[in-house]
N, C-alpha and C positions, 0 to 999 in steps of 0.2 A: 504494499499499501504505499510505501515512501518513494517507489520509483515513479516519477510523473508519467515516464513513457508507457510503463505497463498499465499505469492507470489510462490513459489515452486508449490503448490497445482494448483494454476491458471495456470500455464505455464503447468503442466501435463495435465490439462482439455484440453488446446488450443491442444496440442501435439496430445492427443489421439482424437480429435474432427477431426483434420486434418488427422491424420492416417484412422480413421474410413472411412472418406469418400474417401481416396485414394483404401483402400482394399475393400470398398464395391463396386466401381467402377470396380475395377479390376476383382472382383470374380462374378459381376453381368453380366459378358460377356457370350454370348451364346457359347457352345462349338461346336455348328453346324455353318458352314458358310450358305450363302442364297442357294448357289449350292448344298452343301452336303444335306441339309434339302430337298430340292427338291428330290433329288435321293433317300431318304430313301424309302424303301415300307415295310421293315419287321424289327420289333423291339421287344424286350423283355421289357415288360412293370411290375413293380410291383404295384398293386392297393392296397391301403390300405382302408378297409370299413369306416374308420372315416373320412375318406377323399373324400369320395363319395357320391353322392345324386341321388336317385333313384325318378323320377318324371315321373308317366305314363310308356311309355316304351323307356324312354331317361336317360340313366346312365351317369352322369357326375362327373367331380372331378380332384382332382390333382394325378399325378403318376409319379414314377422314370422310364424314358425311358433308356434303353441301346441299342446302336446300333453303328456298326463298331468301335468299341472299345471306345466310348463316351459314356458319362451318363448325365442326367440333370434333373430338374423337369419339368414336361409340363402339360397343362391342355388338358382334353380327353373328348370327345363326343363317345357314343356308342349307339346305338338303339338296344334294346332289340326285341328279334324275337318272343318269345313265353311267355305266363304267368307264365309256370312253370321256366322258366329260370329267369324271375323276382322273383317269391318267391325264389330260390335259392341264389339270388345276395342279398336280402334282408336278408337273415341268414347267411351270411358270418361273421366269427369273426376273422379270421387272415387274415393278408395281403397275397394277391393271386399275383404270378408270372404266366405270361401267356406270350404266344408268338403271336403277332398280325400282321396282314396286316394293314398298316397304311397309312396315308396321313398329311403331316405337312403343316401348313400354318399360316402367321404372325398372332397375335390376332388383332382385327378391335379397331381401335381408335374410339372417339365419332363422331356420323354422323350428329348430330343436337346441335347447340350452346349450351353449359354449360350442357350436358347430361352426362351420366356414360361413363366413358371412360375405356373400358374393357383392352385395351393395357397398360395403367397406373396402373390398379388395378394388372395385371399380373405381371408387370415390379416391382412394390413394392415387390412382393414375389420370383424374381428373375425368373420369368418364362417367357419363349420367344416364346414358339411355341404353338399353338393349334393343336391338333393329332385328326383328325379323325378316328377311327377304323371301319374298314370294315368288318373284321372277325378276331376272336381269339380262341386260345385252350389254354387250362390250362396245366401248367407244374407242378407247386406243390405250396402247402401252406407255408408260412413263420412261422415256429413255433420255431424259435430259443429264446433265452433269452432277446434279443434286440425287439422282436415282442411283450413280455408280457403286457408291458402298453397298447399298442394299443388294444391289445385282449380284457384285462381286462375292458378298456374303453367300449369297443363296445358290452361285454357281458352286462355291466351295462346298456346302452342304450337299449337292447334288452329287458333286465329284466323290465325296465320303461314301455315299451310297453304292458307289461302284466296288467298294472294299468287300473281298469275298469271306466277310464275317459279319453278320448283322449285329451280334452282341457288342463286339469291338466298336463298330460304327456308332452304336448307340451312345457308348461311352464317351468317345471322343466328341461326338456332337454336344452331347451335355457337359462335359467338362473343360472342352478347349473352345467350343464356340457356343455356348449359352443356351441350347436347346434344351430348356427344362422338362419338356414333355418325352424326350426320347427315351429314357430308361423306363422299363414296365414299373407299372405300380405296385405291383406285388413285392417287387425286389426292392423298392425304396421303402416298404412297409417292413421288410425285415431289417434293411440297415437301420430303420428308425426304430423298431422294437429291441435292437441292441445297443443303441446308442452312437449310430455310425454317420448320423445327419450331418454332423459338421463338417465330414469329408466333403459333402458338396457345397455345404454353406460357407466354408472358407476354401473353395476350390481354386481360389488366387493362388495357393503355393505353386502350381505350376509355374506361373510368372516367373516367380524368383528362381526356378531352375532355369526356364529358358533364357533369362538374362545373364546368368552365369556363363551359361553356354556360349552365348552369342558373344559376350565379354571375351571369354578365352579365345572363340576363333578368329574375333578383329584383331586381338593383341597380337595373336599368332600369325596373322597376316601383316604384321608389321605397321598395322594401324595406332596411331598414337593415342594415350587414354585420354585425351580431350575431346578428340575427334569422336573415338568410341563412345563417350558419355552422350555428346549430339546425336550420334546414330541411333543410340538405345532410346533416347526421348523420342524421336521420331517414329521408332518402332511401337512403342507404347502406344502411342496416340493412334497408330494405324491399325493396331490389334484390337484396341477399344472400340474405335469405329467398326470394325469389321466382326466383333463379337455382340454389339449392340448393347454394351455397357451393362452388363448383369452386374448385380449387387456385391458380388465376391471380386469379380472381374475388376469394376471399379473401383473397390477398396485396395486391390492389391496395384492397379496401376496408378492410381491418384499418389499412392504413398511413396512408390518408387519414383514418380516423376518429380516429387517435391525433393527427395532425395539426391536425384539427379541434377537437378536444377540448382540445388543448393552447392553442389560438388562444381559445377561448371560456372557458377557465379561467385566461387571461393567463400560461400558462407557454410560453414559446417552446420549440417542440421541433425540433430538427435531422431533415430527411428522412431522413436514414442510421439516427439513432436510433430514428425511429419504425419503419423498416425493421428493425432489429434486435430491436426488441421483437417485431414480427409474426412473424418468424423462431422467435423464445422461444416465443410461443403457438401457433403452428404444432406445433412439435416435442413441446412439453409435452403438446398435448392428444392426440397420435398419434405416438409416437417412430418408428413404423415407415413413416411419409410420406417418412422421407429415402431410403428405397431406391428410390422410384419416379422413372422417368426425366421425367415432367411435374413432380415437386417440385424434381428438381434443377436442370433447365433453368430452370423459371420463377424459383426464388429466387438461383441463381447469376446469372442474365443481369441479372436486375433489382437485384441486388446491386452488379453492376459498374456499371450506369448511375447508381446513385444516388451510388456513390464517385467515378466519373470524370467524369459529367456537370459537375461544378462547376469541375473541373479542365480540361477539355476548353473551357472558355469562354474561356480564357486562350491559346488555341493561336492564333498568328498565321497562318490560312490560311482559304481561302474555304470557304462554308458544304458544297459538295459534296464537297471534300476532306477536311473536318472528318468528314462522316458516312462517307466510306469508311473513315476511320482508325479511328473508333468502331466502325465494323461490324467491320473486321479483329480489333480487339481482343475483342469478342464473339465472332466464330468462334473466335479462338484461345483464348479461356477455356472454350467449349463443347467444344472439340475432343476432352478426355478423355471426357466424359461420354458425348457422341454415339459415339464409338468403342467406349466400353463396352458400350452399347445396342444399336446398330444395326451395329457393326463395320466402318465405312466413313465417310469425311468428305468434304465436299465443298469445296474451295478457293473454286469458283465463287460460293458463297453470299456473299461478302465483296462482290461487286458488285451480285448480283441482289437481295441483302436491300435496299441501299439503294432500287433501283426498288420493290419490293414495299412497304417501310416506307412509302413516299411516297404510293403507292395507297391504301394502308389508312388510314393516319393522315389524310390531308387529303382524300380521296374516297369510300372506300368506306365507313367507319365512319359518317362524318357522314350519307351516303345510306342506310345501314341504318336509323339511328335516324328519317331522314324517314321512312322506308316503314314503319316499325313504329309512328308515331304517325298516319302516314295511313290505314293498314288499320284502326287503334284507332278513330280519329274519321270518317274520310270513306272508308269501304270501297266507295262506290260510284264515286268520283270517277275521270274518265278518265287524269288525270293519273298514276295508280297504274301504269296499264300501261305508260305512256311510261317512268316511272323504272325500272320493272322490266326492260324493254327495255334500257335503257342499262347497268343493273346486271349483267345477264346478259351482255351483250357484252363489258364489262370484264373479268368473272369468267373467261369463256370464253379471252379472250385471256390472261389471266395463267395459267389453268391449261395451256393449250398451250405456253406459253411455258417453265413449270415442267416439263413433261414432255418437250419437246425438249431443255433443257437437261439433265435428269436422265438423259438417254440419251447424254450425251457421254462416253465412255469415259475420255477424258483429264482430265476435269472430277472424278473421283471417286477416291480414295485409300482401299482397301482395307486396312483393319489388322488384323481379327481381333479376338480379346483376348487380348492378352499377358498375361505373367505380371505380380504386382502390382510388382514393381521399377520396370518400364518406367512403369508410371501414375506412380509416386512421384517419379520422374525429372522426366516432363513437368510435375507441380504444383509442385515446388521451383520449377522454369523459370519458370512462369507466374506465380507469387508473386513470385519476383525481378523480374519485367517490369511488374506492378502495382506494386510499390514504387518501382520507377523511374520510372514515370508519375507515381505521387503525389507524389514529391519532385522531378519536373520536371527529370530528368537523363536524357541521351542516352548511354547505355552501350553501347556495339558489344558489349561482352563478355557482356552480358545476352542481347542478341539472338541473339548467336552460339551460347550454351549452349542457348537454347530451339529454335533451329534443329536443332543436334545431337539433342537429348532427343527433338524431334517425329521425325527421321528414325531413330535407333535403336528409338523405338515403333513406327514404321510398318512396318520390317522385321524386328522381332523374332522372328516365325516362321523367316525366312529363317536364323536363327542357331541353331535348335535342331537337335542332331546325330541326335535320334531321328525315325524314321519311324513311321507308324501306318496300320492298316487298320480302318474304322469301316463297321461295319453301321449304316446309318441306320434310324431309325424311320421310315418313311414311311406308316405304317398297312397296310393290304392292300395290300401292293406290294413291290418291291426295288429297293435303291439301295446300293451298296456302294463307299467312298470310299477310296483309296490315296493316300497322301503320302508320298514318299520323304525320308529324312534331307536336312535344310537346304531343305526344300520345293523341291528341283530339279525334281520331277514331281508332277503331281496328276491323277490317274486315276480316272474313275467307270464302275462298271458296273451299267446301268440308271440310268433317273430317277424310278422311282414314278410316280404319277398316279391322279388320282380318277377312279373308275369313276362315271358319274351313270346316274340311272333317271329313265324318262319320268314326268312330274309335270304336273298342270295349272298354269297361268299364275300363279295366286295362290297356289300352293303352292313355287314356286320361291323358294330362299333365296339370298341375297347372302353371299358369303364376304369377311371383312374380309382374308383372307390366303388365296389359293389354295394348291394343294398345290405348284405350281411355285415360287411365292415364297416358301414356307416351306423348300423344297429348297435354293433360292438363300441364304436366310438360314442354313441350318444349314452350308454350305459356305464361306460368308464369314467363319462365325464361327471356324473353324480357320485363319484367314489365308490362304485361297487365294484369289489373285487372278486365275487363269485355269485353265482345265482343258487338259491337254495331250492327252488323248485321253477319249473316251466310246465305251463298249461297248454294245450294246443287243442283248441275248441273243433278243429275239424282238418281235413288232409288239403283242401286247398292250397295253392302255391302261396297266394297272396297271404296266407296264414302262418304256414310253416316253411316257406322258401328260404328261409335264412338261417334253418335251424343247424344245418352242418356248420356255416362260417361262425354261427354263435358259439356253438361247441369247441371251435378250433380258438377262439378269442378269449373265451372265459370259461372256469370251471363250473360244470352244471352237475349238481347232485342227485335230483330226480325231474323225471319227464311224465307228466299225465298226459293220457290223451282218450277219446271215446273209444272203447272196445269196439273192434271191428274195421277200425282206421287204418289197421296195419296189413288190411286187405289191398289198399292201393298201393300199388307196385313202386312208384317214384318214393312215396312216405316211408315204405317199407324198407327200402334200400338205406335210407339216412338212418333209419331205427337199428338197423343190422348194424351199421358201421359205428354208431354210439356205443352198441353193446360189447362188439367184438374187440373196441378198444378200452370199454370198462371205464368209459366217460361219463356214463349217468346211468341211473337205475331207472327202468321202464316200468311204468304203470298205468296198464288199460283200465279204464273204471266207466261205471255206468251210473245213472242217476240214484238219488235217495241214499248217499255217502257223502260224510263230513272228513275234509282234511284240515288237520290243526296246522297251522302257517307259523302262529307264537302263541304266547299263554292266552291272550285275550282275543285271538285273531283266527278266525276258522272261516274256510271256503265250503260251504254248503252245494256240491254236485245234485241240481236237480233232473239235469237231463243229460244224455237221452238214456230211456228207462229199457232200452234193448240193444243188441250188437247192430251196428248198420255198416255202410260202406265208406264213413268218412264223408259224405257230402253235406250240403247245407243244414238239412233235416235231421242231421246226425249231431249237430254241433253241441259241444258242452254247454250247458247253463249254469252259470255260477253265480250263486247269491251270497252276499256278504253284509257284516256292518263295521264302519271304520270311521272314525272322525266325527261321530255323532249322527251319521247316516245309513241308510241302508241303500245297498248297490247291488245292481242286476247285470249281468253280461251274458249275451244271448248270441255271442258269435254271428253265424250268416243264417240263423234259424228264420225259416219262412211262415207265411199264415199256418200252413198246416201244422207246422212244429208248435207255434203259439197256441192255437186252439187245443192240442195237446197238454200242453202245459197248463192252461187255464183249468181243463177239466180236471186234472191231477191234483193241482194245487189251488183252488178255489179261493183261498183267502190270501193269495201271494200280492202283496204290495211293495213297493219301492219307492226311496226318494230320488235316485240318481239311475238312469237307465241308459245302458249303451246300445244305441239304436242298431238293431241288427243289419245285416250285409249293406252296412255302408250308407243306409238311407234308401234302398232300394225300394221300389213299388211294390215288391213281393213281400215285404216285411212289414211290421209296426202296423198290424191292422189296426181301426177303430176299437172292436171289441178288445184286444190287448191292452190299448192305452186306456182305456175306460177302466178296465180291472185292474193294473198294476199302478194306475195314478201317479205318475212320476212327476216330480218338481223340476228336474232338470234332466236334459237328454244330451249326449255325448256321442258325435258323429266322427268317424274316421274315414276320410275320403281324401283321394288325392286331387290336387289342386287341376282345375279344367280337365279332367279324367274323362275318357271316351264314352264312360256308360253313363253319364250324366248324373251321378251320385252326388249329393242325394238329390232324390225325385222331389219335383216342386210339391207334389201332392203330399209327401210325407211332411214336408215343411209345413204346409197348411194344415196339418190336421195338428200338428205339436202346436204351432200358434193360437188356433182355436181354443185349445186347451189351457192357454196360458202358459206353456212349457218351457222354461229357458234353454237356452240351446248353444252349445261350445260344437263348433266343427273345426277340424284340422286343415281343411283345404283354404279355410280364409283366417283363422288364427294361429295356425301353426300347432306345437305342441301345448297340450293343456295340462297344468300343474295345479293340484289340491294340496295345500299343506295343511296338517294337523298334528296335534300333540300338544301346541301351548295352550293359554285360555281359549283363543279364537283360532277358528278355520279360516284360511283364505284360498281364493283362485285366482290363476295367474295365466295369461296367455303369452306367447312367444311374441308372435308378429305385431298384435294390437297394443302392447305392454301394457296391458290392464291389470287391475287387481278387483 
């Protein structure tokens, strides 16, 4: 504070920060009002092949839209009509200018608690509208000078696809050229499961390797040190342009650029100062970057390396032990970030990271660059095939190892997303640890504090006295989660599942996250570490389709289903798999049976009364009392089943009714509603589903009887909280209480 120059610099930083926030807020507003967007039907779009993704018959990505004298970036969807058209799109090199018939809508926010928020993701990119392209016609290609970097980058991507190794190609495109969607989603899930995502978050590590190799080559060619530094600066800028300035790449390039410029101008710059300036540049350019997991992991872990690496050089231990200690430190520092975004952390990553870092740093990255230059200058060489075979073999072994390690239940710690207090506790403990490392102190109190903080964080949900019932938004399907106070029991009715339709091979889309993986993520976000019971109302795909993936992602103690449903071949195959792997006990049940969930929590199974075939009329009907209300869950029971239910239980009443068959007109008859007299109805249906659920007639019946309605297609997941003095209803999309 006594140095005037530093005070001026500090004031400049504060002013720049405020100015950045104001400018970003002003510039981030949409050019189109809601009314204008609704009226837009025809627009000119410029589509850059580098910002597009082709997935089966679906073309998506960012585009510059012009309409009514205004322009802004949008995110678009377009369904490709023919295989020939798909092939044409795959070979595009230059930005395409098209005239399209479009429909604009606002991007959708998260539909389940703590899940991916598409609206926030696009908002960070200053994108406010999602455009569905209904038809388009080409106008021209942009071959201007400004399009050259984009076309060169696209040419490189297409050139790499000529490599005789798909797996290696995917990694080179992802790690060297910022093609984030190239690596398969299940592989990334395995890496995340064992704490290896930082390999991609701090993938700028290959730039350090490349710079050192280029420096060595240039100096061996008798180029002076001064000229070498200038050439490396030019290379950094060119490489950033070609790769599209991904988060990890920008961080590495900007940091090295500052260091090189310091050398060129004769001003020595510390590596951590260059890194700090890079953080400032990135955040001032786009403040919303700080909310993304990739930014947080990339800058946090790189920062730890910059600050700790010089200190670790003085540690008196062998190289392997030093690597393990550094990796352990990075794993601990990344703990709250990984837990916040992915709801589980793997301690196994402490050891696995050492293996993967070795292979990528000393073997795969150099091999990737050799393959790149080989396909660039010697595409016909026979050596190319041999190198690709070696690379694919190593990658296959690493992926297999990652998958096996990720499947180890004991290696993963499910944390959910606890309240902010527990995050603050862990951050304080981590900062204390880093200060101890910096000051070269071995303080057992700091380590004890960290262990206690992490322990409280990991079991925070088990300390919560309230319970909840959540009707999850699984699209066109059912999945209802029960969590009792202090997380004593976790129970699920139905698993949801994606209904698939026949398509030609070229039309089949690969999903980054399947319906089952989404379901597992939603449940883990609630801090659920295992499911004590899963009740499957019947064998339809939209009720049991995610059972296999659910069992792979979470331990399940017991599965209950209507007797006779095992006659369904597809359902029976999943049950047999669960049984053979001893993953869960199986219980076929019929009506008039009670299943005890907890001390004062019982599921009364009312139907079916006789074995069936697992169809709608054979649905499990479950009645229970919870939070001061009577609940009734009827699966996909139709009017025929409702009539039998009324005759069998003439005094059946309920406060809350889960409407049968997603609000179909074949369920929820007038007589049934009059007898059970619900005060509130829950409807689980997919947004704009092809079946038109819930049916207008059913909604009319409910409104005539003054029955309140919660529906997932409009409000997202529905949460009912109980256990305290009062109960509370919350919806995710409308954010209502």
